C-alpha positions in Angstrom: 22.2 -13.3 -0.8 18.6 -12.3 -1.2 16.6 -10.0 1.1 13.3 -9.4 -0.7 10.0 -9.0 0.9 6.5 -8.8 -0.7 3.6 -8.0 1.6 0.0 -7.0 1.1 -2.3 -5.8 3.9 -4.2 -3.0 5.5 -2.8 0.1 7.1 -3.4 0.1 10.9 -3.2 3.9 10.9 -2.5 6.8 8.6 1.1 6.8 7.5 3.2 9.3 9.4 5.4 11.5 7.3 8.4 13.2 8.8 11.5 15.1 7.5 15.1 14.2 8.6 17.5 16.9 9.6 19.1 16.6 6.2 15.7 17.2 4.5 14.9 13.6 3.4 11.2 12.5 3.7 10.4 9.3 5.6 7.1 7.7 6.2 6.4 5.2 8.9 3.4 2.9 9.0 2.2 -0.5 10.2 0.6 -3.2 8.0 -1.9 -5.7 9.3 -1.3 -8.9 7.3 -3.4 -12.1 7.7 -1.4 -15.4 7.9 -2.3 -17.7 5.1 -3.0 -20.7 7.4 -4.8 -21.3 10.6 -5.5 -24.3 12.8 -8.7 -26.1 12.5 -11.3 -24.5 14.7 -9.4 -21.4 15.5 -9.4 -17.8 14.0 -6.9 -16.6 11.4 -3.9 -14.9 13.0 -2.7 -11.4 11.9 0.9 -10.1 11.9 1.6 -6.4 12.4 4.5 -5.4 10.2 6.4 -2.1 10.8 7.4 -0.4 7.6 9.5 2.6 6.6 9.4 4.3 3.2 12.0 6.9 2.2 11.9 10.1 0.0 9.5 9.9 -3.0 8.1 6.5 -2.0 7.3 7.8 1.5 5.7 10.9 0.2 3.6 8.9 -2.2 2.4 6.6 0.5 1.6 9.4 2.9 -0.3 11.3 0.2 -2.5 8.5 -1.3 -3.0 5.9 1.5 -5.1 6.2 4.7 -6.0 3.9 7.6 -7.8 0.8 6.6 -6.7 0.9 2.9 -5.2 -2.2 1.3 -1.6 -1.7 0.0 1.0 -3.9 -1.6 4.7 -3.2 -0.9 8.0 -4.7 -1.8 11.2 -4.0 0.1 13.8 -5.7 2.4 13.9 -6.7 6.0 16.1 -4.6 8.4 16.9 -5.6 11.8 18.1 -3.5 14.8 18.8 -4.0 18.5 17.9 -1.9 21.4 17.8 -2.2 25.2 14.4 -2.6 26.7 13.1 -0.9 29.9 14.0 -4.1 31.8 17.5 -3.8 30.7 17.5 -6.8 28.3 18.7 -6.5 24.8 15.9 -6.8 22.2 15.8 -7.2 18.5 13.5 -5.3 16.1 12.4 -6.1 12.6 10.9 -3.7 9.9 10.5 -3.6 6.2 12.4 -1.0 4.3 9.9 -0.3 1.5 11.2 0.3 -2.1 7.8 0.2 -3.9 4.2 0.5 -3.1 1.0 -0.3 -5.1 -2.8 0.3 -4.8 -4.8 -2.9 -4.2 -8.5 -3.5 -3.9 -11.3 -1.9 -5.8 -11.8 1.9 -6.5 -14.9 1.7 -4.3 -12.8 0.2 -1.4 -10.2 2.8 -1.7 -12.9 5.4 -1.0 -13.0 9.1 -1.8 -11.3 12.2 -0.6 -12.8 15.1 1.3 -14.4 16.5 -1.7 -16.2 13.3 -2.4 -14.7 12.8 -5.8 -12.9 9.3 -6.0 -11.2 10.4 -9.3 -9.2 13.0 -7.3 -7.8 10.3 -5.1 -6.3 8.5 -8.1 -2.8 10.0 -8.9 -3.0 8.3 -12.3 -6.2 10.0 -13.4 -5.6 12.0 -16.5 -9.0 13.8 -17.0 -12.3 14.0 -15.5 -14.1 12.0 -18.1 -16.0 9.1 -16.8 -14.7 5.6 -17.6 -16.6 4.0 -20.5 -19.1 1.3 -19.6 -18.4 -2.3 -20.8 -20.4 -3.0 -24.0 -22.8 -5.9 -23.7 -23.9 -8.3 -26.3 -22.6 -11.5 -27.9 -19.1 -10.6 -26.8 -20.0 -10.8 -23.1 -19.2 -8.0 -20.8 -15.8 -7.2 -22.3 -15.0 -3.8 -23.4 -13.8 -3.2 -27.0 -10.3 -1.9 -27.2 -9.9 1.1 -29.6 -7.6 0.3 -32.6 -5.5 3.5 -32.5 -2.0 3.4 -31.2 -2.8 5.8 -28.3 -2.9 3.0 -25.6 -1.9 4.1 -22.0 0.7 1.3 -21.7 
């Protein structure tokens, strides 16, 4: 059986990080995801997906993502049942997030309170500015150094 979800959308609000009684971190957040289709002459519909991320993944999301930011997640769907105020049984659906990734441009991700966008990037190694792309006959591609110290 397969239960795998891949979603990309914007955060409706800042992720809410809490601790369980046993000390585990859990982040809850909602993603706004546009549907890929719409009827002719109507506006595109948006789905609001409830998500939960545990431990390090939850801490990562709560630390580096804010309201309005684009995020990509993978995980699995979890269902639950509850009794509504009217006494009827209801079903709930949420995504249990296994992995989260940055999406969009650095400019779109914005900057933190100090105004330095490099501080908002957890993968930033140093404060040196990124090299500009070289122009000329090769177009706007950047020349890759020939040493073996590549970051991947």
